[in-house]
C-alpha positions in Angstrom: 93.9 145.8 96.4 93.7 146.8 100.0 93.3 150.4 101.1 96.1 152.0 103.1 95.6 152.1 106.9 94.1 155.2 108.3 96.4 157.1 110.7 95.3 156.8 114.3 93.4 159.6 115.9 92.0 159.5 119.3 88.6 158.5 118.1 90.0 155.9 115.6 92.2 154.5 118.4 89.1 153.9 120.5 87.3 152.4 117.5 90.4 150.2 116.8 90.4 148.9 120.4 86.7 148.2 120.1 87.4 146.6 116.6 90.3 144.6 118.1 88.0 143.2 120.7 85.4 142.4 118.1 88.1 141.1 115.8 89.4 138.9 118.6 85.9 137.5 119.1 85.6 137.0 115.3 89.1 135.3 115.2 88.1 133.1 118.1 84.8 132.3 116.3 86.7 131.6 113.0 89.2 129.4 114.9 86.4 127.5 116.5 84.6 127.1 113.2 87.9 125.9 111.5 88.5 123.4 114.4 84.9 122.2 114.1 85.3 121.7 110.3 88.6 119.9 110.8 87.1 117.6 113.4 84.1 116.9 111.1 86.5 116.1 108.2 88.6 113.9 110.5 85.5 112.1 111.6 84.4 111.7 108.0 87.8 110.4 107.0 87.7 108.0 109.9 84.2 106.8 108.9 85.4 106.3 105.3 88.5 104.4 106.5 86.4 102.2 108.8 83.9 101.5 105.9 86.8 100.7 103.5 88.4 98.4 106.2 85.1 96.6 106.8 84.7 96.2 103.0 88.2 94.8 102.6 87.7 92.4 105.6 84.4 91.2 104.1 86.1 90.7 100.7 89.0 88.9 102.3 86.5 86.6 104.1 84.8 85.9 100.8 88.0 85.2 99.0 89.2 83.0 101.8 86.0 81.0 101.7 86.3 80.7 97.9 89.9 79.6 98.1 89.0 77.0 100.7 86.3 75.7 98.3 88.6 75.7 95.3 91.4 73.9 97.3 88.9 71.2 98.4 87.7 70.8 94.8 91.4 70.6 93.6 92.2 68.0 96.3 89.2 65.9 95.1 90.2 66.3 91.5 93.8 65.3 92.3 92.5 62.2 94.2 90.2 61.3 91.2 93.1 61.8 88.8 95.4 59.6 90.8 92.7 56.9 90.9 92.2 57.2 87.2 96.0 56.9 86.5 96.0 53.8 88.7 93.1 52.3 86.7 94.7 53.1 83.4 98.0 51.6 84.5 96.2 48.5 85.6 94.4 48.4 82.3 97.7 48.8 80.4 99.3 46.0 82.4 96.3 43.8 81.6 96.4 44.7 77.9 100.1 43.9 77.8 99.4 40.6 79.4 96.8 39.8 76.8 99.0 41.0 74.0 101.8 38.7 75.2 99.3 35.8 75.5 98.1 36.5 71.9 101.7 36.6 70.7 102.4 33.2 72.4 99.2 31.7 70.8 100.2 33.1 67.4 103.6 31.4 67.6 102.1 28.1 68.3 
């Protein structure tokens, strides 16, 4: 609870003027302190944002490098697979030829 204001008297009016001047200085000091705190917080937030951005960029670079490596491995795997399919198809054709030959020999 606040106390009710004191009615002005000549002496209190002089004191109030003096207090208002001091209070104005205090308000200015408080405003300056608040502005300083706000600027410090803004700088802190900017630093955190920059750190997070750098971290994300670094992570993106790592993931991009990893993706490139995996894509190269996948391309090599696909190439090996296609080669193996060709080898198996050739083997199957050769086996079919031998089976046909064996069938011809069995009929004779």
